[in-house]
PAMAR-130138 format. One record per residue (C-alpha): residue in one letter; x, y, z; residue number from 1; chain. Coordinates in steps of 0.1 Angstrom, whole numbers, plus 2048, in hexadecimal, padded with zeros to 3 digits. Each point is the difference from the previous one (the first is absolute). Last residue first. Layout:
   residu    px    py    pz   num   chaine
        A     X     Y     Z   NUM        A
...
***
This chain:
   residu    px    py    pz   num   chaine
        P   7F3   729   8E1   427        A
        L   800   7F0   7E0   426        A
        P   822   7E9   7F5   425        A
        P   820   815   7F5   424        A
        P   805   801   7D9   423        A
        P   820   7E3   7FC   422        A
        V   822   80E   805   421        A
        G   815   7F0   7E1   420        A
        P   815   81C   7F6   419        A
        E   801   820   814   418        A
        L   7F5   824   7F3   417        A
        A   811   820   81D   416        A
        L   7D7   80F   80B   415        A
        D   80C   804   824   414        A
        A   824   806   7F6   413        A
        P   7F4   820   7EE   412        A
        T   7F3   809   825   411        A
        F   7D9   7FA   804   410        A
        A   7E4   80F   80F   409        A
        E   7D9   7F1   801   408        A
        D   7E1   812   808   407        A
        Y   7DC   7FC   7F4   406        A
        L   7E0   80C   805   405        A
        T   80D   826   808   404        A
        A   7DF   814   803   403        A
        G   7FC   81D   7E6   402        A
        T   7DD   800   7FA   401        A
        A   7FC   7E7   7E2   400        A
        G   81F   7E9   80D   399        A
        I   823   805   7FF   398        A
        A   81A   7E0   7FD   397        A
        R   821   807   80C   396        A
        F   821   7F9   7F3   395        A
        R   81F   80B   811   394        A
        L   821   7FE   7EE   393        A
        R   827   804   817   392        A
        P   81F   80E   7F5   391        A
        E   803   80F   819   390        A
        A   7FA   81F   7E7   389        A
        T   7DE   7FC   7FF   388        A
        I   7E6   7F0   7E7   387        A
        E   7D9   800   808   386        A
        I   7E9   7ED   7E9   385        A
        L   7DA   808   803   384        A
        G   7E7   7E3   7F2   383        A
        V   7DB   810   7FA   382        A
        N   7E2   7EF   80F   381        A
        Y   7E0   7FB   7FA   380        A
        E   7F4   7E5   817   379        A
        H   802   7D6   7FF   378        A
        I   821   7F7   813   377        A
        R   818   7E4   7F8   376        A
        R   81B   7F6   813   375        A
        L   81D   7E7   802   374        A
        V   7F9   7EE   7E2   373        A
        G   81C   7EB   7F4   372        A
        P   7F9   7DD   80A   371        A
        R   7DE   801   7F1   370        A
        P   7DE   814   803   369        A
        A   7DB   7F7   7F5   368        A
        P   7F6   813   7E1   367        A
        P   7F9   824   7FF   366        A
        T   7DE   813   807   365        A
        L   803   822   7EF   364        A
        L   7F8   822   807   363        A
        G   7F0   81A   7EC   362        A
        R   814   81D   7ED   361        A
        S   80B   81D   80D   360        A
        L   826   800   80D   359        A
        P   7FE   7D9   801   358        A
        G   820   7F9   808   357        A
        V   81E   7F3   808   356        A
        Q   815   7DD   7FA   355        A
        F   821   802   815   354        A
        E   81C   7E7   7F9   353        A
        R   821   7F2   80D   352        A
        V   811   7E4   7F2   351        A
        R   813   7EE   81A   350        A
        D   80E   7E6   7EA   349        A
        R   7DC   7EF   7F7   348        A
        H   7E4   819   806   347        A
        Q   7F3   81A   81A   346        A
        H   7E4   811   803   345        A
        A   7ED   81C   80D   344        A
        A   7DB   808   7F1   343        A
        F   7E8   81E   7FD   342        A
        W   7E3   7F3   7EC   341        A
        H   7F2   80C   7DB   340        A
        Q   813   7E5   7ED   339        A
        D   812   815   7E9   338        A
        A   820   810   811   337        A
        S   824   7FE   804   336        A
        L   821   80B   816   335        A
        W   81A   7E8   801   334        A
        L   821   803   814   333        A
        M   81F   7FB   7FE   332        A
        G   81B   810   817   331        A
        P   81E   7EA   7FA   330        A
        L   808   7EC   7E5   329        A
        R   808   7DD   805   328        A
        A   80F   7F9   7E0   327        A
        A   7EE   7DB   7F9   326        A
        A   7E1   811   813   325        A
        L   7FD   814   7DE   324        A
        E   804   7E8   7E9   323        A
        G   7E6   7E7   812   322        A
        L   7E5   81C   803   321        A
        I   806   808   7DA   320        A
        A   7FE   7DA   7FC   319        A
        D   7E0   7FB   812   318        A
        R   7F0   81A   7F4   317        A
        E   808   7F7   7DC   316        A
        S   7F1   7D7   807   315        A
        A   7E2   810   81A   314        A
        F   7EF   812   7E2   313        A
        A   7E0   7FB   80C   312        A
        A   806   809   823   311        A
        W   80B   81B   7F5   310        A
        H   7DF   814   7FA   309        A
        D   7E4   7F7   7EB   308        A
        D   7FB   7DF   808   307        A
        A   7E3   7FF   81E   306        A
        N   802   811   81F   305        A
        G   821   80B   80D   304        A
        F   819   7ED   81A   303        A
        D   821   807   7E9   302        A
        L   813   819   7F1   301        A
        P   7EB   81E   804   300        A
        V   7F3   812   7DF   299        A
        S   805   826   7F6   298        A
        S   825   7F5   807   297        A
        F   815   81F   811   296        A
        V   828   7F0   80A   295        A
        L   812   818   81D   294        A
        R   823   7FB   806   293        A
        F   80D   80E   81C   292        A
        P   825   804   80A   291        A
        A   804   810   7E0   290        A
        T   81F   7F2   7ED   289        A
        S   7EA   7F3   7E4   288        A
        A   812   7E8   7E4   287        A
        R   7EE   7E0   812   286        A
        L   7E0   80E   7FD   285        A
        G   803   812   7DD   284        A
        D   80C   7DD   7EF   283        A
        V   7E5   7EF   80F   282        A
        L   7E4   819   7F6   281        A
        W   80F   807   7DC   280        A
        R   802   7DC   7F9   279        A
        R   7DE   7FD   808   278        A
        Q   7F6   81E   7EB   277        A
        A   810   7F2   7E2   276        A
        E   7F6   7E1   805   275        A
        G   7DC   805   800   274        A
        L   7EF   80A   825   273        A
        M   7E9   7E7   803   272        A
        T   803   7E6   7EA   271        A
        K   7FA   7D9   7FD   270        A
        G   821   7F2   7EA   269        A
        P   812   7ED   81D   268        A
        G   7DF   7F2   80B   267        A
        D   7DA   806   80B   266        A
        P   7E5   7F7   7E8   265        A
        A   7EE   818   7EF   264        A
        D   7E4   80D   817   263        A
        N   80A   822   80B   262        A
        A   80B   808   7D6   261        A
        S   825   80E   801   260        A
        R   80A   81F   80F   259        A
        Y   814   81D   7EA   258        A
        N   7E5   81D   808   257        A
        R   7F4   7F6   81D   256        A
        C   81C   7FC   821   255        A
        D   80D   81F   7F4   254        A
        L   81B   803   821   253        A
        L   80B   820   815   252        A
        F   824   7FC   80E   251        A
        C   80C   81B   81B   250        A
        E   81E   802   80F   249        A
        C   805   80C   823   248        A
        L   817   814   820   247        A
        A   819   816   7EA   246        A
        G   7DF   816   7F5   245        A
        W   7E8   7F2   7E9   244        A
        R   80E   7ED   7E4   243        A
        W   7EB   7F4   7E1   242        A
        R   7F5   7E4   7EA   241        A
        R   7E1   7FB   7E8   240        A
        Y   7E9   7EB   7EF   239        A
        R   7EC   813   7E6   238        A
        P   81B   7F3   7E3   237        A
        G   814   81D   7EB   236        A
        D   7EE   81D   7ED   235        A
        G   80D   820   80F   234        A
        R   7F7   80D   823   233        A
        R   7E1   7F6   811   232        A
        P   7DE   806   7FB   231        A
        F   7E1   7F9   818   230        A
        W   7DF   80A   7F4   229        A
        A   80D   801   7D9   228        A
        D   812   7DC   808   227        A
        W   7E2   7F2   80C   226        A
        A   7EC   80E   7E2   225        A
        A   814   7F2   7E6   224        A
        L   803   7DC   815   223        A
        A   7DA   7FC   800   222        A
        A   800   809   7D8   221        A
        A   81C   7E6   7F8   220        A
        H   7EF   7E2   817   219        A
        R   7DA   806   7F0   218        A
        A   811   7FD   7DE   217        A
        P   816   7E3   807   216        A
        D   7DE   7F0   80A   215        A
        A   807   7D6   804   214        A
        E   826   804   803   213        A
        R   7FB   818   81E   212        A
        A   7E6   7EB   811   211        A
        A   817   7DD   7FC   210        A
        G   81C   817   80D   209        A
        D   7EF   808   81E   208        A
        W   7E9   81C   811   207        A
        D   7F0   7F0   81A   206        A
        N   7E1   816   801   205        A
        A   800   81F   7E6   204        A
        F   81E   815   7F0   203        A
        E   805   81A   81E   202        A
        H   7F0   7E7   816   201        A
        D   81D   7E9   7F7   200        A
        D   823   811   812   199        A
        Y   80A   822   7F7   198        A
        I   81E   811   80B   197        A
        A   806   81D   814   196        A
        R   81C   815   816   195        A
        F   7F3   81A   80D   194        A
        S   805   820   80F   193        A
        T   7EC   813   820   192        A
        A   7E5   811   810   191        A
        A   7EA   80C   7E2   190        A
        L   7F7   7DF   7F4   189        A
        W   7FC   7F8   825   188        A
        P   7E7   81E   808   187        A
        A   7F0   7F9   7DE   186        A
        F   7F4   7E0   802   185        A
        R   7DE   806   80F   184        A
        P   7FA   819   7E3   183        A
        E   7FF   7E5   7EB   182        A
        L   80B   818   7DE   181        A
        R   81F   7E4   7FA   180        A
        G   7E8   7E2   803   179        A
        R   7E4   810   7E8   178        A
        V   81B   80A   7EA   177        A
        Y   810   7DE   800   176        A
        K   7E1   7EC   7F0   175        A
        A   7FA   81E   7E6   174        A
        E   823   7F9   7F7   173        A
        Y   7F9   7DA   7FF   172        A
        G   7E5   804   7E8   171        A
        A   809   817   7E8   170        A
        R   81B   7E7   7F9   169        A
        T   7EA   7E3   7FC   168        A
        T   7F6   7E3   814   167        A
        A   7F8   80F   822   166        A
        S   7E1   7EF   816   165        A
        P   7E0   80A   804   164        A
        G   802   7F5   819   163        A
        N   822   802   815   162        A
        D   819   7F4   7E8   161        A
        A   817   81F   802   160        A
        Y   804   7F9   826   159        A
        P   814   81D   803   158        A
        W   820   800   80E   157        A
        D   7FF   7D8   808   156        A
        G   824   804   800   155        A
        L   81C   801   81A   154        A
        A   80A   820   808   153        A
        V   821   808   810   152        A
        F   7F6   825   818   151        A
        L   81F   815   805   150        A
        D   80B   816   819   149        A
        P   7E6   7F8   812   148        A
        P   7E0   818   80D   147        A
        Q   7F2   800   824   146        A
        A   7E0   80F   7FF   145        A
        A   7FD   7F4   7DD   144        A
        I   808   7DD   805   143        A
        T   7E0   801   81C   142        A
        D   7ED   818   7E3   141        A
        F   7FF   7E7   7EB   140        A
        I   7F5   7E1   815   139        A
        P   7E6   814   812   138        A
        S   7E6   7E2   7EF   137        A
        A   7E8   800   7E0   136        A
        Y   7FF   7DF   7E6   135        A
        A   7DB   805   801   134        A
        A   805   821   7F4   133        A
        D   813   7F2   7E1   132        A
        E   821   811   7F6   131        A
        D   813   7E1   805   130        A
        V   824   7FA   802   129        A
        D   810   7DE   804   128        A
        A   823   809   80E   127        A
        S   815   803   818   126        A
        V   825   80C   809   125        A
        M   80E   821   819   124        A
        L   823   807   803   123        A
        R   814   815   81C   122        A
        L   821   805   7FA   121        A
        P   81D   808   81A   120        A
        R   81E   816   7F8   119        A
        P   81D   7E9   7F6   118        A
        D   810   812   7E3   117        A
        T   814   7EF   7E7   116        A
        D   7E5   7FC   7E5   115        A
        T   7FA   823   802   114        A
        P   7DE   806   813   113        A
        A   7E2   7FE   7ED   112        A
        T   7E6   81E   7F4   111        A
        V   7E5   807   817   110        A
        F   7DC   807   7F2   109        A
        A   7E3   818   808   108        A
        L   7E7   802   7E8   107        A
        P   7EE   825   801   106        A
        G   7EA   7FA   7EC   105        A
        H   7EC   808   7E2   104        A
        E   7F7   81F   7EE   103        A
        G   7E3   807   7E7   102        A
        G   802   824   7F7   101        A
        D   7FC   7FE   7D6   100        A
        P   823   7FD   7F7    99        A
        A   804   7E1   81A    98        A
        L   817   7FE   81D    97        A
        V   812   7E7   812    96        A
        R   80E   802   81E    95        A
        V   81E   7EE   814    94        A
        H   80C   802   825    93        A
        Y   826   7F5   805    92        A
        A   813   7F1   81F    91        A
        T   826   7F7   7FC    90        A
        A   814   7E0   801    89        A
        P   813   80A   7E7    88        A
        V   7FC   823   7EB    87        A
        L   7EF   7FF   7E1    86        A
        E   812   803   7DF    85        A
        T   7E5   7F4   7EC    84        A
        V   7DD   800   7FB    83        A
        D   7F2   7E8   7E5    82        A
        L   7DF   80B   7F5    81        A
        A   7E3   7ED   7F7    80        A
        G   7E1   803   7EB    79        A
        H   7DD   7EF   7FA    78        A
        G   7E0   812   7F5    77        A
        H   7F8   7E1   7E3    76        A
        A   80B   810   7E3    75        A
        D   81E   80B   815    74        A
        L   80B   816   813    73        A
        A   81A   81E   801    72        A
        V   818   809   81E    71        A
        T   804   81E   80B    70        A
        A   81C   809   816    69        A
        A   804   81A   821    68        A
        V   81D   806   81A    67        A
        A   7F7   806   824    66        A
        G   825   7FD   816    65        A
        V   7F2   807   824    64        A
        G   7DE   7FC   811    63        A
        A   808   7E5   81B    62        A
        A   7F6   7E5   7ED    61        A
        T   81B   804   7E7    60        A
        T   7EC   80F   7DF    59        A
        V   7F5   7EF   7E4    58        A
        V   7E2   810   7E5    57        A
        V   7F4   7EC   7E5    56        A
        D   7E9   814   7E5    55        A
        L   7EB   7ED   7EA    54        A
        S   7F7   7F9   7DB    53        A
        A   7E9   7F8   7E4    52        A
        A   7E4   801   81F    51        A
        T   7E2   7F2   7FF    50        A
        P   7F8   7D9   80E    49        A
        S   820   80A   815    48        A
        W   81E   7E9   80E    47        A
        A   825   804   80D    46        A
        A   81B   7EB   80A    45        A
        I   81E   80D   812    44        A
        L   823   7EE   801    43        A
        A   815   80A   81B    42        A
        R   828   805   7FB    41        A
        T   81A   809   815    40        A
        A   804   7DF   822    39        A
        E   7EA   7EF   7EB    38        A
        V   7D8   7FF   7FD    37        A
        E   7EB   7EC   7E7    36        A
        L   7DE   80E   805    35        A
        V   7F1   81F   807    34        A
        L   7D6   7FF   7F8    33        A
        A   7ED   819   7EE    32        A
        T   7D9   80A   7FE    31        A
        L   7E8   816   7E9    30        A
        A   7DF   7FD   80A    29        A
        G   801   822   809    28        A
        P   7FE   80E   7DE    27        A
        D   7DF   7EF   7FC    26        A
        G   7F7   7EB   7E1    25        A
        C   803   7E4   816    24        A
        G   7DE   80D   811    23        A
        P   7EF   7DA   7F7    22        A
        L   818   7ED   7F2    21        A
        L   7F9   7EB   7DC    20        A
        A   80D   820   7EE    19        A
        A   820   7FD   811    18        A
        A   80B   7DF   7FA    17        A
        G   7FB   807   7DD    16        A
        L   81A   81D   800    15        A
        A   806   7F8   7D9    14        A
        G   810   7E8   7EC    13        A
        A   822   7F5   7F7    12        A
        G   81C   802   81A    11        A
        Q   821   813   809    10        A
        L   810   7ED   823     9        A
        I   810   81F   80C     8        A
        A   80B   820   7FE     7        A
        R   821   807   813     6        A
        R   80A   823   808     5        A
        T   822   7FE   810     4        A
        F   803   818   81E     3        A
        R   81B   80B   816     2        A
        M   809   80A   822     1        A
***
């Protein structure tokens, strides 16, 4: 294994976030997360309120091949290591050590299989993570008890607009620190690696193009904090595409940074994704050779409350789905969140979608169901996707105590798009 030292997101200012939190001068407050895992590499993001650098030790889960490297921390306490030359489809452990004796870990993760390896995949997806004790449940222990190969987090983590709302970089940092150090979350954060994208509450409620233009300084502060806590390789867009073995390719959308105002008149000029991301998505899905193509959107395609989801961007949504349906792509599945209840949907052209969450936030009341709404369930939940070599995809919604709330299985042909098919009637 080889380690590439990488300091990230150098910024002005001191550790303002740490000063706001009781106990954040304690060396035990350091934390880390495993991100952006591929077949031979992983990105380890670390934070400390006091240290200038941290040591990172990685071994296989069997304790073989220990290698250590040091990462320098920036002015806000952040640093990251891009760990390379890992072995595909292999379980690893990570420990993070501070010079004063503080330690965090072990964190567990598994590398992706090679693109030709058809071994099974277990992937979990959900959203809406608030550390407030009012939303406590066993769901994080439930996830850790049978951890996935990968967890996809679809935003609202943290709720930076909880009162008093963050408006500056220091304020946003403080919100992230509270969430990362919440003891209830620790088993979940240590059990697997993450792919993540923001939704609105990392900035403020229903954050859209109008809010971005009205307060660019706040928008910049929120994004700087996000990039520090969820670093990525390079300075490219935050939407991402990755392959997990021979069976699955994933597309993670950025539904906030390019969107127009929610209340703008709908039409060809109104956008959720922006032209570059839209072409990246459609062209990537059409070019993919994976049996299953998973699209992760922080907001649902339809059937939600108000105008903060794709229903208010129907012109762009329908154009995207129309292009995909015309190609009759097999194995297409959308995963979304934001609305705070589980739902199974079937849209026009046989587009299937599962809406997941919340993990730790209040449940909301949905609008009246319409054709295309197959099921709704009002419980804390996480979506579990299991893909096997047949190929076959099984989706289950798992409740806080581990009960299966919903269960459906598909072949790639079951998820093939077909132009002109209307949504099914209400069950």
